[in-house]
C-alpha positions in Angstrom: -7.7 -135.3 14.1 -4.1 -134.7 15.2 -3.1 -134.6 11.5 -5.7 -131.9 10.7 -4.6 -129.8 13.7 -1.0 -130.3 12.8 -1.5 -129.2 9.2 -3.3 -126.1 10.4 -0.5 -125.2 12.7 2.0 -125.8 10.0 0.0 -123.5 7.7 0.1 -120.8 10.4 3.9 -121.3 10.7 4.4 -121.0 6.9 2.3 -117.7 7.0 4.5 -116.3 9.7 7.7 -117.3 7.8 6.3 -115.6 4.7 5.6 -112.4 6.7 9.1 -112.5 8.1 10.6 -112.9 4.7 8.5 -110.0 3.4 9.7 -107.9 6.4 13.3 -108.7 5.4 12.7 -107.2 2.0 10.4 -104.3 2.9 11.8 -102.8 6.1 14.2 -99.9 5.9 17.2 -100.7 8.1 19.1 -103.6 9.6 17.6 -103.2 13.0 14.0 -103.4 11.8 14.9 -106.3 9.6 16.4 -108.2 12.5 13.1 -107.6 14.4 11.1 -109.1 11.6 13.3 -112.1 11.1 13.6 -112.9 14.8 10.0 -112.6 15.8 8.2 -113.9 12.7 10.6 -116.6 11.6 11.1 -117.9 15.1 7.4 -118.2 15.7 6.8 -119.6 12.2 9.5 -122.2 12.6 8.2 -123.1 16.1 4.7 -123.6 14.6 6.0 -125.8 11.8 7.9 -127.9 14.3 4.9 -128.1 16.7 2.7 -129.2 13.8 5.3 -131.9 12.8 5.3 -133.1 16.4 1.5 -133.3 16.4 1.4 -135.3 13.2 4.3 -137.7 14.1 3.7 -138.0 17.8 6.3 -139.3 20.2 8.4 -140.9 17.5 12.0 -140.0 16.7 10.9 -137.4 14.2 8.5 -135.8 16.7 11.1 -135.7 19.5 13.7 -134.2 17.1 11.2 -131.5 16.1 10.7 -130.5 19.8 14.5 -130.5 20.4 15.0 -128.3 17.3 12.3 -126.0 18.6 14.0 -125.6 22.0 17.3 -124.9 20.3 15.7 -122.3 18.0 14.0 -120.6 21.0 17.5 -120.0 22.6 19.6 -119.4 19.5 17.5 -117.1 17.5 17.0 -114.2 20.0 20.7 -114.5 21.0 21.9 -114.3 17.5 19.7 -111.4 16.7 20.9 -109.5 19.7 24.5 -110.2 18.8 23.9 -109.0 15.2 22.2 -105.8 16.4 24.9 -105.0 18.9 27.6 -105.7 16.3 25.9 -103.5 13.7 25.5 -100.7 16.3 29.2 -100.9 17.3 30.2 -100.9 13.6 28.4 -97.6 13.2 25.5 -98.6 11.1 22.9 -95.8 11.4 19.3 -96.3 12.4 16.5 -95.3 10.0 16.1 -91.5 10.1 12.5 -91.8 11.5 13.5 -94.1 14.4 12.3 -92.8 17.7 15.0 -93.9 20.1 18.4 -95.6 20.3 18.6 -97.6 23.5 22.2 -98.8 22.8 23.3 -95.2 22.5 21.5 -94.3 25.8 23.2 -97.1 27.6 26.6 -96.0 26.3 26.4 -92.6 27.9 
């Protein structure tokens, strides 16, 4: 039973990763692409690691999967924020139909 649930959760994670990759190709600017990669790929990778934990249980592989998930939960949003801030400071413009620029508002 745990194997079936784990495989379903892994399938959901693969779908989220696929959507994140499509977002990297289809979205118009670096900021939208960062949003797609951070949200979708983080959730997708977390789901894959959770499914691995459910299949393997409290073995070395399962515990490593949980540890990797915790590290990704901290590292991915931090890296995306640093990349977005660096891109903004480097002068990379937003998409012309973007509604607001919070970094610009904070700078004033």
